[in-house]
C-alpha positions, -999 to +999 in steps of 0.1 A: +099+390-379+125+362-384+150+342-365+138+351-332+167+330-315+193+357-327+203+378-295+179+361-276+177+336-242+187+331-209+217+351-197+230+351-160+241+382-141+277+366-143+278+364-182+260+401-187+286+416-160+313+403-183+301+421-212+295+454-193+326+454-175+348+448-208+328+475-225+338+500-199+375+488-199+375+494-237+358+529-234+384+539-206+411+530-226+396+547-257+392+576-242+423+578-225+441+571-259+421+599-275+404+574-299+368+578-306+348+550-304+309+551-297+290+520-285+263+506-307+242+474-305+226+460-273+249+475-250+245+509-262+208+505-254+215+492-219+240+521-208+216+548-224+183+533-208+190+531-170+155+533-160+144+504-182+174+489-190+164+458-168+138+448-193+163+437-218+173+407-195+135+403-182+125+400-217+153+377-227+174+399-247+211+386-249+245+402-251+266+384-279+292+410-289+305+445-282+298+467-311+314+501-320+309+531-344+344+547-353+360+568-382+379+550-409+406+580-403+413+564-368+416+528-380+454+522-373+450+538-340+418+516-332+439+484-342+467+494-318+445+499-291+426+465-296+459+448-296+471+464-265+438+451-246+444+417-256+424+412-288+435+394-322+422+410-352+404+391-379+423+404-408+401+386-436+369+407-423+388+441-427+400+430-462+367+415-476+346+446-462+373+473-481+380+489-447+345+495-436+346+468-405+368+453-383+365+424-359+387+415-328+384+386-309+394+373-273+382+337-277+398+325-244+371+347-226+343+344-252+344+383-263+342+393-295+340+430-307+330+444-339+338+480-354+319+499-381+339+526-396+321+557-412+289+538-414+266+512-407+258+495-443+229+468-438+195+472-456+201+509-457+231+532-448+234+552-418+263+574-420+285+586-389+302+616-401+300+647-379+278+624-355+301+606-332+314+636-314+277+644-302+270+618-277+293+597-256+298+568-249+271+556-274+261+571-307+233+597-305+198+582-299+186+590-334+211+569-348+205+542-322+168+542-333+177+542-370+203+513-361+172+492-355+148+507-379+168+501-409+166+465-407+141+451-432+138+413-415+139+428-381+143+406-352+130+403-318+160+416-301+158+448-323+121+453-313+130+449-274+158+473-276+135+500-296+107+495-269+134+502-239+148+533-263+111+547-266+101+540-228+133+560-219+136+587-240+112+616-252+111+626-292+124+658-300+145+681-320+176+679-304+205+652-291+203+660-255+188+627-238+163+631-265+153+608-296+161+634-325+130+628-344+137+658-367+169+643-378+153+611-384+127+628-405+150+649-426+168+617-435+136+597-444+123+629-461+152+623-488+152+584-491+118+566-498+134+533-489+146+543-455+112+562-448+095+529-460+116+504-437+116+529-409+079+534-409+067+498-413+094+489-384+079+516-361+046+501-366+056+466-360+073+477-329+039+495-318+019+460-325+043+436-309+046+455-279+012+448-269+020+412-265+050+415-237+038+405-206+066+420-190+053+455-199+026+471-180-004+485-199+008+519-191+040+512-208+023+497-239+003+527-244+034+551-238+051+528-267+019+535-290+019+572-283+056+576-291+056+555-322+024+574-335+038+607-329+071+595-346+052+584-379+033+618-375+063+638-374+081+621-404+047+624-426+049+661-419+084+665-431+085+679-466+098+652-491+127+655-518+114+654-555+136+620-557+115+606-526+080+615-545+092+600-577+104+568-559+070+568-540+052+563-570+070+528-577+063+517-541+067+484-531+069+469-566+105+473-569+129+461-538+137+493-520+166+477-498+199+458-500+196+419-488+219+411-461+227+376-444+222+387-410+223+419-390+238+412-357 
């Protein structure tokens, strides 16, 4: 794990409330306007984990910005919405990313909004197509897990978010308050690189969970059982020919894209 400080540190209730209240304001405005925005990042885990979300603050996981997934087809509507909410767009980010990402700021109150269009493209690519309609107000739980597991140089904040998700939700074959491990297994069965990184990081979560004093022994055991069940299900999924051919090369060739930092 590298750069433990990113997204980590003490954060008082007032500061956390600022982010949570603004998120609700944006979600309501987007729903009213018919703009499809789905929460990702730390606040998605907080919203989707009402029982164990308290562990974020207890374990030092801080909010740094508000992140959304969206469809590129609604770029114009999203920019208009954010303008009405008092945000200023960083046009350079949109241009440099070739329309794959927008950043909006309200510096006077210390708020920053990041929107990823059609996909999350860091170490591996997680596509949104057909998935943003599945859940509300966040992306589906399977994509939330993959959002974290696709990061090769995983940070402590990502470990904490994943622990909370695994404590809160069971594994299953659907998206109804369930981590759809069938979907994750299918995606990984056709992409050896994604399988390699996801498997590696799930095992890191299992190991590192044991060192958190904020977790009970029972919670640590449950995280372990969840990780083992996920890995077993991924192992059982029939692999594509491309996966089998790439697996022969293994770690001798880099299987992921380099990124400066995953916020």
